[in-house]
Each structure stands twice: as structure tokens, then as C-alpha cells.
C-alpha positions as CSV (number, residue, x, y, z in Angstrom):
1,M,-128.6,45.4,-116.1
2,T,-129.0,46.6,-119.7
3,E,-130.3,44.0,-122.1
4,L,-128.5,43.6,-125.5
5,A,-130.5,43.3,-128.7
6,A,-129.6,40.4,-131.0
7,N,-127.7,42.7,-133.4
8,D,-125.9,44.7,-130.7
9,P,-122.1,44.2,-130.5
10,L,-120.8,42.6,-127.3
11,P,-119.3,45.1,-124.9
12,K,-115.5,45.2,-124.9
13,P,-113.8,44.4,-121.6
14,K,-112.0,47.3,-120.0
15,R,-108.3,47.4,-120.7
16,D,-106.3,47.1,-117.5
17,I,-103.5,49.6,-118.0
18,A,-102.2,49.7,-114.4
19,P,-99.5,47.0,-115.0
20,I,-98.4,48.8,-118.2
21,L,-97.8,52.0,-116.3
22,L,-95.6,50.3,-113.7
23,P,-92.4,50.3,-115.7
24,V,-93.0,53.9,-116.7
25,A,-93.6,54.9,-113.1
26,L,-90.6,53.1,-111.8
27,A,-88.3,54.7,-114.5
28,L,-89.6,58.2,-113.6
29,L,-89.3,57.5,-109.8
30,V,-85.6,56.8,-109.9
31,I,-84.6,59.9,-112.0
32,P,-84.0,62.0,-108.9
33,L,-82.3,59.1,-107.1
34,V,-79.9,58.4,-110.0
35,G,-79.1,62.1,-110.4
36,S,-77.4,62.2,-113.8
37,P,-79.8,62.1,-116.8
38,S,-77.2,60.4,-118.9
39,T,-76.7,57.7,-116.3
40,W,-80.4,57.2,-116.0
41,L,-80.8,56.8,-119.8
42,T,-77.9,54.3,-119.9
43,L,-79.5,52.3,-117.1
44,T,-82.9,52.4,-118.7
45,A,-81.6,51.2,-122.1
46,A,-79.7,48.4,-120.3
47,S,-82.9,47.5,-118.5
48,L,-84.9,47.3,-121.7
49,A,-82.3,45.1,-123.4
50,M,-82.0,42.8,-120.4
51,G,-85.7,42.6,-120.0
52,M,-86.1,41.6,-123.7
53,M,-83.6,38.7,-123.3
54,I,-85.4,37.5,-120.1
55,F,-88.7,37.8,-121.9
56,I,-87.6,35.6,-124.8
57,M,-86.5,32.9,-122.3
58,A,-89.6,33.2,-120.1
59,S,-92.1,33.4,-122.9
60,G,-91.7,29.8,-123.8
61,L,-92.5,28.7,-120.2
62,T,-95.5,31.1,-120.2
63,L,-96.8,29.6,-123.5
64,V,-96.4,26.1,-122.2
65,F,-98.3,26.7,-119.0
66,G,-100.9,29.1,-120.3
67,L,-101.8,27.0,-123.3
68,M,-101.0,23.5,-122.1
69,D,-101.3,23.7,-118.3
70,V,-97.9,22.1,-118.0
71,L,-95.4,23.2,-115.2
72,N,-92.0,22.6,-116.8
73,F,-89.3,23.0,-114.2
74,G,-86.8,21.8,-116.7
75,H,-87.2,24.8,-119.0
76,G,-83.7,26.0,-118.1
77,A,-82.2,23.0,-119.8
78,F,-83.4,24.2,-123.2
79,I,-81.7,27.5,-122.5
80,A,-78.4,25.9,-121.7
81,V,-78.6,23.5,-124.7
82,G,-79.2,26.4,-127.0
83,A,-76.2,28.3,-125.7
84,Y,-73.9,25.3,-126.0
85,V,-75.0,24.5,-129.5
86,A,-74.2,28.1,-130.5
87,T,-70.6,27.7,-129.1
88,L,-70.2,24.6,-131.3
89,V,-71.4,26.3,-134.4
90,L,-69.5,29.5,-133.8
91,A,-66.1,27.9,-132.9
92,P,-65.0,27.1,-136.4
93,F,-65.9,30.7,-137.6
94,A,-63.7,32.7,-135.2
95,A,-62.4,34.8,-138.1
96,S,-65.9,35.7,-139.2
97,I,-66.9,36.7,-135.6
98,Q,-63.8,38.9,-135.4
99,A,-64.5,40.6,-138.7
100,D,-65.5,44.3,-138.6
101,S,-68.4,43.8,-141.0
102,L,-71.8,43.6,-139.4
103,W,-73.2,41.5,-142.2
104,T,-70.3,39.0,-141.9
105,N,-70.9,38.7,-138.2
106,L,-74.7,38.2,-138.7
107,A,-74.1,35.7,-141.5
108,V,-72.5,33.4,-138.9
109,L,-74.5,34.4,-135.8
110,A,-78.0,34.0,-137.4
111,P,-77.5,30.4,-138.5
112,A,-76.0,29.6,-135.1
113,A,-79.1,31.0,-133.4
114,L,-81.5,29.2,-135.8
115,L,-79.7,25.9,-135.3
116,S,-79.8,26.4,-131.5
117,M,-83.5,26.9,-131.8
118,A,-83.9,23.8,-133.9
119,V,-81.9,21.6,-131.5
120,S,-83.8,23.0,-128.5
121,G,-87.1,22.5,-130.2
122,A,-86.2,18.9,-131.1
123,L,-85.2,18.3,-127.5
124,G,-88.6,19.7,-126.5
125,L,-90.2,17.1,-128.8
126,I,-88.5,14.3,-127.0
127,V,-89.2,15.7,-123.5
128,E,-92.9,16.2,-124.3
129,R,-93.3,12.7,-125.7
130,V,-91.3,11.0,-123.0
131,L,-91.8,13.0,-119.8
132,I,-94.8,15.3,-120.2
133,L,-97.3,13.2,-122.2
134,P,-97.9,10.6,-119.4
135,V,-98.5,13.3,-116.8
136,Y,-100.8,15.8,-118.4
137,G,-103.1,17.4,-115.8
138,Q,-100.9,16.2,-112.9
139,H,-98.9,19.2,-111.7
140,L,-97.0,17.4,-108.9
141,K,-95.8,14.7,-111.2
142,Q,-94.9,17.3,-113.9
143,I,-92.7,19.1,-111.4
144,L,-91.0,15.9,-110.4
145,M,-90.5,14.6,-113.9
146,T,-89.2,17.9,-115.4
147,T,-87.0,18.6,-112.4
148,G,-85.5,15.2,-112.9
149,G,-85.0,16.0,-116.6
150,L,-83.3,19.2,-115.7
151,I,-80.8,17.4,-113.5
152,V,-80.1,14.8,-116.1
153,A,-79.6,17.5,-118.8
154,E,-77.2,19.4,-116.6
155,Q,-75.2,16.4,-115.8
156,A,-75.0,15.5,-119.5
157,L,-73.7,19.0,-120.2
158,Y,-71.1,18.5,-117.5
159,A,-70.1,15.2,-119.1
160,L,-69.8,16.6,-122.6
161,W,-68.2,20.0,-121.9
162,G,-66.9,19.7,-118.3
163,P,-67.4,22.2,-115.5
164,Q,-65.3,25.0,-117.0
165,I,-66.7,28.2,-118.3
166,I,-66.6,28.5,-122.1
167,P,-66.1,32.0,-123.5
168,M,-68.6,33.2,-126.1
169,P,-67.3,36.6,-127.3
170,L,-69.5,39.2,-128.9
171,P,-69.0,39.7,-132.7
172,T,-66.7,42.7,-133.3
173,S,-69.4,44.8,-134.9
174,L,-71.6,44.5,-131.9
175,R,-69.0,45.6,-129.4
176,G,-68.8,49.2,-128.2
177,S,-71.7,51.6,-127.9
178,F,-73.7,54.2,-129.7
179,I,-72.8,57.6,-128.2
180,F,-75.5,60.3,-127.9
181,G,-73.8,63.2,-126.1
182,D,-73.1,61.8,-122.6
183,V,-75.3,58.8,-123.1
184,A,-73.7,55.4,-124.1
185,I,-76.0,52.6,-125.3
186,A,-74.3,49.3,-126.1
187,K,-74.8,48.1,-129.6
188,Y,-75.7,44.6,-128.6
189,R,-78.3,45.9,-126.3
190,V,-80.0,47.7,-129.1
191,L,-80.1,44.4,-131.1
192,A,-81.4,42.4,-128.2
193,T,-84.2,45.0,-127.6
194,L,-85.3,44.8,-131.3
195,I,-85.3,41.0,-131.3
196,G,-87.2,40.9,-128.0
197,L,-89.9,43.2,-129.4
198,A,-90.1,41.2,-132.6
199,V,-90.7,38.0,-130.6
200,F,-93.4,39.6,-128.5
201,I,-95.2,41.0,-131.5
202,A,-94.9,37.7,-133.4
203,I,-96.4,35.7,-130.5
204,Q,-99.3,38.1,-130.1
205,L,-100.0,38.1,-133.8
206,V,-100.0,34.3,-134.0
207,L,-102.2,33.8,-131.0
208,N,-104.7,36.5,-131.7
209,R,-104.7,37.0,-135.5
210,T,-104.3,33.6,-137.1
211,K,-106.4,30.4,-137.4
212,L,-103.6,28.4,-135.7
213,G,-103.7,30.7,-132.7
214,L,-107.5,30.4,-132.6
215,L,-107.4,26.6,-132.6
216,I,-104.8,26.5,-129.9
217,R,-106.8,28.9,-127.6
218,A,-110.0,27.0,-128.4
219,G,-108.3,23.7,-127.5
220,V,-107.4,25.1,-124.1
221,E,-111.0,26.1,-123.5
222,N,-112.7,23.0,-125.0
223,R,-110.5,20.3,-126.2
224,E,-113.3,17.9,-127.1
225,M,-115.0,20.4,-129.3
226,V,-111.8,21.1,-131.3
227,E,-111.2,17.4,-131.7
228,A,-114.8,16.9,-132.8
229,L,-114.1,19.4,-135.6
230,G,-111.4,17.1,-136.9
231,Y,-108.3,18.8,-135.5
232,R,-105.7,16.9,-133.6
233,I,-105.2,19.0,-130.5
234,R,-102.3,16.8,-129.3
235,R,-100.3,17.8,-132.3
236,L,-101.1,21.5,-131.7
237,F,-99.9,21.2,-128.1
238,L,-96.8,19.4,-129.2
239,G,-96.1,22.3,-131.5
240,V,-96.6,24.8,-128.7
241,F,-94.1,22.9,-126.5
242,M,-91.5,22.7,-129.2
243,T,-92.0,26.5,-129.9
244,G,-91.5,27.2,-126.2
245,S,-88.4,25.1,-126.2
246,A,-87.0,26.8,-129.3
247,L,-87.6,30.3,-127.8
248,A,-85.7,29.1,-124.7
249,G,-82.8,28.1,-127.0
250,L,-82.8,31.5,-128.7
251,G,-82.8,33.2,-125.3
252,G,-79.9,31.0,-124.3
253,V,-77.8,32.2,-127.2
254,M,-78.6,35.8,-126.6
255,W,-77.9,35.5,-122.8
256,A,-74.6,33.8,-123.5
257,L,-73.6,36.6,-125.8
258,Y,-74.7,39.1,-123.2
259,R,-72.6,37.4,-120.5
260,E,-69.9,36.4,-123.1
261,Q,-69.7,33.0,-121.4
262,V,-71.5,29.6,-121.2
263,H,-71.5,27.1,-118.3
264,A,-73.5,24.1,-117.4
265,S,-75.0,25.6,-114.2
266,M,-76.5,28.5,-116.1
267,S,-79.7,26.5,-116.4
268,D,-80.2,26.5,-112.6
269,D,-79.6,30.3,-112.2
270,L,-81.9,31.2,-115.1
271,T,-84.7,28.8,-114.1
272,V,-85.2,30.7,-110.8
273,L,-85.2,34.1,-112.6
274,I,-87.6,32.9,-115.3
275,F,-90.1,31.6,-112.7
276,I,-90.0,34.9,-110.9
277,V,-90.9,36.7,-114.1
278,V,-93.7,34.3,-114.9
279,I,-95.2,34.5,-111.4
280,I,-95.0,38.3,-111.5
281,G,-96.6,38.5,-114.9
282,G,-99.4,36.1,-114.1
283,L,-99.3,32.4,-115.0
284,G,-100.0,32.0,-118.7
285,S,-100.0,35.7,-119.6
286,I,-97.7,36.8,-122.4
287,G,-98.4,40.4,-121.8
288,G,-97.8,40.0,-118.1
289,C,-94.5,38.1,-118.8
290,F,-93.4,40.9,-121.1
291,I,-94.0,43.6,-118.4
292,G,-92.6,41.3,-115.6
293,A,-89.4,40.8,-117.5
294,I,-88.9,44.5,-117.9
295,L,-89.7,45.2,-114.3
296,V,-87.2,42.5,-113.1
297,A,-84.5,44.0,-115.4
298,M,-85.2,47.5,-114.2
299,V,-85.0,46.6,-110.5
300,A,-81.8,44.7,-111.2
301,N,-80.1,47.6,-113.0
302,Y,-81.5,50.5,-110.9
303,G,-81.1,48.6,-107.7
304,G,-77.6,47.4,-108.6
305,F,-76.6,51.1,-109.2
306,L,-78.4,52.6,-106.2
307,V,-78.2,49.9,-103.5
308,P,-75.6,47.2,-104.6
309,K,-76.0,45.2,-101.4
310,L,-79.7,44.5,-102.2
311,A,-79.0,43.4,-105.8
312,L,-79.1,39.7,-105.0
313,V,-82.5,39.9,-103.4
314,S,-84.1,42.6,-105.5
315,N,-86.1,40.2,-107.7
316,I,-87.5,38.4,-104.6
317,L,-88.5,41.8,-103.1
318,L,-90.2,42.8,-106.4
319,M,-92.1,39.6,-106.6
320,V,-93.3,39.9,-103.0
321,A,-94.4,43.5,-103.6
322,I,-96.3,42.6,-106.8
323,L,-98.1,39.6,-105.2
324,M,-99.1,41.7,-102.2
325,W,-100.8,44.0,-104.7
326,R,-102.1,41.4,-107.1
327,P,-101.9,37.9,-105.6
328,R,-102.3,36.2,-109.0
329,G,-99.8,38.4,-110.9
330,L,-100.1,41.4,-113.1
331,Y,-102.4,39.8,-115.6
332,A,-104.1,36.7,-114.2
333,V,-105.5,34.7,-117.1
334,T,-106.0,31.4,-115.4
335,S,-107.2,30.2,-112.1
336,R,-105.2,26.9,-112.2
């Protein structure tokens, strides 16, 4: 083994690019199966947009587990709450939503999304103080407590809004598609892709380039040391949980606009999908979550087009295949 001198820089770890190449390889592999280049481009664009929306919802869960070691099976409740809050905010502004102006639409849509994030984040504060705080470090109790919280939240939504499906139409300016020859890319999917990329970059910058991110990551590794330096790690972790809840609320708004509907049971459906993404990516890995979300979306879109009968189980098959290759996920950053 080569010895390092005192002034020698530490060797940089090798970058694992195999997971990064997976979506590229999958996209190239299906080109001859799809046949039409224009159809392939449309499916690929749809996959990227869907993947970004899934990532926004799943990133909060990944943050909470990776930085706090908390298994939150009630994460879907924050998604549903965010979607329902948006319906309340947008309902009085139907005329603005139906306007042809993009800026008029965004002037209503942006505050609705921000308020949904605020409400979901506030709900996260309550959940962390009441349900999570007493069971830190106890995964089984965390699962039981958060699952119970999810059931209570879902029943509360049923009591407030009923079992009916509430329509949530897209703003007029985001309807339709951009046409490039024979390729049609939905306008809303372009916006969703841009927002998802912005969220991913923002998370990476905060965690890796700021003092706050350094303190959070240091608190994960050695909580006593950070507290000895005078920082209240509990407040930092509370902020992480609220941020994860707020991201779930934002994802709920975007998913509701994507589906153009909201219903109380959406939390159940999306919780399963999100956990599949987090497991594929590797528990606690933001980069793995990002790639996992794209892979899940690609399999759903390509699989739904090529083999519709397998669409319902495609995510499970993908997860099994990934775990057979890498039992701890694409990027395993924790052994917990």
C-alpha cells in the first residue's frame, strides 16, 4: 500500500457510473422495439417528466431516511394533503386557470404550490413532534406509528372531501404539446421536467455546498460532536423532516395536475410507488433516488406501450432485477 505524505491530497473515490448509464442503455435498447423514432422520443420525454414528478415525491422520503434514519410509511399523506390544499386554493380562481396567458396561469398556480408546501411542511412539524420524536432509532415502532398516521390522515380526507374524485384541470396555457416534426411533447411535461431538475440540483447544492448541509451530514455521522460545538441537531433534523414533507406536498400538486384529479386514496397508491423508487435507488441516496425514479417511469411508459399486460407489475419486476444486481440498491450509502 502506498503511504501518503502529510501534504498529499486524499485520493478521490472512484465514481460509480454504472447506475447513471442504466437509463441511457434502457432508452437505446427499446428503440428497435418501439420502431418509430418519433414515438420513441415522445415516450422518452414522457418518461423524463413522470420520473421528475416521482423524484420530487420520493426525494423527501429519501432525505428523511438518509439523514434521520426514520422510516416514514405515512409519507403519502403529505402528498395527498398538498394536492387537496391546491384544489382549495385554485377553486376560486377558475377564470385565471382558464386564461390563455401563461403568466396569468402561473400567478395562480405558483402560490397554490407554495401554500401546499407550507401546509405539508407544517403537518410534517406536527408528525415529527408527536409521532416520530418518541421513536427515534426504533424502526419497527416508526413503521407502526407512521402507518397509523397515514390511515388517520386518509380517513380525515375522506371525512372532509368525501370519497369522490375531485377534478384538477391543467391551466389552459399548459395544455397541448410542442410539435417538432412528428414528435409531440406535452407542455406540462416540459415544465415538470424543469422543476424536477431544479429540485434535484437544489438538494445537491444544499447538502454538499453549504454550511447547513455540512452540519446535517455531520450530525448523521456524529451527533454528539455537532451538539458539543453548540449546534442543536434536533432542530436541524426537524427542518429536514419538514423539508421532506414540503417536497411531498409539491409533488402531490404536480401529480394531481398530471392526472388532472385528486382523491383520498392517492396516498396509498403513491406510497407503494415511492418506496419502490427509494429501494431501487438505495436507502438514503438522493442520486440513486433520482435515477430510480427515471427508471421506474421509463419502464412504465415503454412497458405500457410494448407490453400493456405487464404494466401493472413492471415496477416490481424492475425492483427485483435491480436488487438481484445490487442487493442494497443502485447507490447504497447506508448499512442500516
